[in-house]
N, C-alpha and C positions, 0 to 999 in steps of 0.2 A: 918454613918461615915462622916468624914470631907473630902471635896474635893474642888478643884478649878475648877469651871465651866466657860464656856463662856456665858456671858449675851447677846452677839451679836458679830458682827465682827467689828474690828477697833483697837483702841489703847490699851495700857496696862490696862486701866481702865475697859476693858471688862473681865478681869480675876477676878472672884468673888468667895470668899469662901462661901460654903453653906453645909448644911447637906443633904446627899442623901442616899438612901437605900444601904445597903451593898450587894455586889454581892453574888450569890450562885454558887458554882462550879458544872459543869456538870460531867458526869460519868468519863471522862478522863482528868478532869481539877483539878488544885490545887487552893486553896484560899491562898493568900499571904498577910501577914501583911507587908506593905511596909515600909522599913526603910528610903529609899531615892530614888529619881528619878533624872533625869537630864533635863536641858533645851537644846533643839535642835533647829536648825534653822527651821525645819519643824513645831515646835510648834508655832514659831513666825508667820510663814505663815498661819498656821491654824487659829490663833487668828485674822489675817487680812482678812480671808475669801478666801485665795488663795490656800489652801491645806486642804480641808475639811476632817475631820475624818469619820469613818464609821458611819452609822445611829445608833443613840442611844437616849434614853430618856433624858440623860444629856450629854452635850458636854464637856467631860473632856479630856484635852490634856495630853500628856506624852507618849513617845514611848519606855521607858525602865524602869526597876525597879531592886531593890535589897531588900531582906527582908527575912522573915522566913515563912515557911509553917504553916498555921493556921488550915487547914482542907484539906481533899482529897476526890475526887470523888470515887465512888464504884469500878471502874476498874483501878484506879491508882496503878502502881507497882513500879515506880522508885523513888518516893519521899515519905517521911514520915513527920508527924507533927513535927515541930522543926527544920527541915533542913534549912540551909542557901542557898538561891537560888537567881538567877538573870536571866534576859532575856529580850526579845523583846515583845512588845505588839503593837497593831495598834492604841490604845488610852487608856486612863484611868490611866496613871502613876501618875498624880497629885492627888492622893487619898490615904487614909489610908489603903485601901484594894483593891485588884484586883484579877481576875481569869485569868488563862492562861493554855493552854494545857501542860500536864506534860512533853511532849517530847521537848517543846520549852524551858522550864526552865532548867538552867544549875546550877551545884553546884558552889558556890562561891569558888575561889581558896584559898588554905591554905595560910595563911600569909597576905591575903588581907582583911582588915576590911570590914564588910558588907556595911557600909555607903560608902566606897570608891568604892566598886564593882558596884555601880550604874553608874559609869563613864565608864564602860567597854562595855556593849552590843551593843549599837547603832553604835558608831563610830568605834570600833574595828572590829565588824562584817562587817561594810561597807567597811573598808579598806581591810580586808582580802578577802572579796568577789570580790571587784573590782580589786585589784592588783594580787591576786593569783588565785582565782577560775576562773575569767573571763579574767584577764590580762595575766595569764601564767607566772608571774614573778618568776624567780628562781635565784639561786646563780650565781654570776658573771655578772648579767645583771644590767641595770640602769633604775630607775624610776624617772620621773619628777612629783612632787606633788605640786599643787597650794594650797594656804591657809595652809602653813606649821604650822601656829600658831593656827589653829582651832582644835577642838576635833578630827576630822578625820585626820588632818595633823599630830598632835602629836602622834597619834596611828600609822599612816603610816610610820613615820620616824623610830620608834622602830621596827616595823614589817619588814621593808625592811632590816635593819641592821641585824636582827635576822636570816633572810634568807641567809645572806652572799652576798647581792646585794648592789649596790650603789644608793644614792638618792640625787637629786637636788630639792630644795624647793624654792618657792617664798612666800613672806609675806611682811608686812609693815616693814619699816626700823627698828623700835624698837623691832621687834620680831626675826630678823635674828640671833642675838647672841643666843637667846634661842633655836632656831632651831638647830644651830650648837652644842650647849651644849647637846642637846638631841641625836645627832648623825648624823645630816645631813652632807653629804660630801661637799656640796656647797649650801649655803643659800643666796638667792638673794633678793634684795629690788625690789619689783615689780614696784615701781615708778621711779627707777633710773637705773636699770639694764635691759639689753636686754636678756631675758631668752633664746631666740632662739639661739643667738650667744654663750651664756654661755654654753648651753647644747652641742652645736656642738663642742666647744672647749674641754669640759670635756670628751666627748666621741670620741675624735679624728675624728670628722666629721661624725660619724655613726648615731647619734641621740639616743634619749631615746627609750628603748624597750617598756615601758608602761608609759602612761600619766594619772594621776588621777586629774580630774578637777572639782572643786566645783563652778566655776565661769561662764563659758559659754560666751555669747556675743562675743566680739572681740577676745577673747582668742582662739576660735575654730580654726580659720585659722592659728593663730600663733602656735597652738599645732600641726597642720599638718606639719608645717615647722620644728618643733623640734623633731617629732617622727621619728624613723628609717623606712626604707622600710619594709613593712610587720608588722609594729608595731601596738599597740592597744591604743586607747584613750577611757578612761572610763569617761563618763559624769555623775556625781553624784549630781550636783547642778547647779543653775542658778543665782548666786548672782550678776553677771554682766549683766544679761538680758537673756531672753528666745529666742530672735531673733538673727540670725547670717547669714552673707553672707559667704557661704562656697565655696571654690575652689574645685569643683568636679573634675577638671583636676588633681589637686594635690592628691586628695583622690584616684583617679583611678591609676595614674602613680606610686604612692608609695604603692599601694595595702594595704591601712590602714584600720583597723577595727575601726569604730567609733560607740561606744556602749553606749546607754543610759540605766541607771540602777537605781533602787530604791528598798528599802526594804518593805516599808509600804504596798504597793499594791499587794505584792505577796501572793499567796494562802498559806494556812496553811501547806500543804505538803512541799512546797519549804522552808518555814521558819524552819520547823522541820529538813529537810535535811541539811540546811546551819548551823543551830545552833549546830547540832550534829557533823558536820565536824569541826566547829570552836572549840568545846569543846575538840575534840580528838587531833587536830593538834596544837592549839594555847594555850589553857589554861594551859597545862603543863609548858609552858614558864613563866607563871605568878607564878606558884608554885615554880619554880627554882629561881625566882627573876630576870630573864633576862628581863622581860617586867613588866611595872607598869602603872597604870592609871595616867594621868596628870590632876590634879585638879586645876583649877584657883581660884574658890571661892565657898562658901557655903551660902545658904539662907534658912531660915525656910520656910515651905510651904506657910505660910501666907504672905510672901514677894515675891510671884511669880512675881508680876508686876515689882518689883525692879530688879529681876533677868532677866526678859525680856528686861528691859531698858539697863542693862549692856551688854547683848548679842548684842543688836542693836547698841551699841556704837562701836562694833568690837574691844574692848580693851582687851578682855580676851585672855589668852594663855592656851589652854586646856579646860576642861569641867567646866560647871557651874552646881552645884548640888543644889537640893531642898531637905532639910532634913525634914523628916516627923516624925520619931521616933528615939530617941537616944538609 
């Protein structure tokens, strides 16, 4: 089968198309003909050698997929050949076929084209897990989400509004209107606006109940200022740097929960539990049309290097897809 593999660590030229052996599903796995995958920031970091994938004969990036079931293992019960499925993987999405445990795979929502469904698993499950499962966000509360124009941000905006909560986002100036159009109650320009003061004003001095941060760096202390007493900060990325000077006094006095979280490194059992909860609680909102994936652009698999360059430009709003099979 065709796949994009890493020839080494470095620039986009390290993404090399090649023929590799097709995977064989285990007893509880399904073999998927991949229609599309998506480019995630973790893929860029993996290419640079900063976020290595699991040990494998071929280093194939890609954390999510959408496609159809081509074959099933002997103990598979929930999926049949021909089913349209999507889900998370630890690696291997940039390929024509992959295998995944049947209980991680989710049925593509009715009304969502399979190609578009590749924009759902990674960012939507990340947003749901951070804001709801770990952040405890519920109706009537307020979330502060950094990177509102990213894939996670565009999912978070819709998810927060679907919950009946309020959301403040930060992004580059040219993306603020897009965040507002998607449903953000207050969309701030991170370069010009003071999000701490803006959140305090928006919440009448109380602060955000939950903060979802993809940046890190100097944002950590400012998040401590913006979150309410007893609130939660979910750190899901480090685009602004992995080091930070944190005011432990503020952390203690406000009794804030500062939580680091990631999907890729979790054991299979946790991924199954999270995927099934997401399928039960969130996917019906896609079926109803209340939620939809936000897609910035599409590239053929052979143009994976161009897709990476586009992501590194930070110009995208929403997801960048790699189309493998029409």
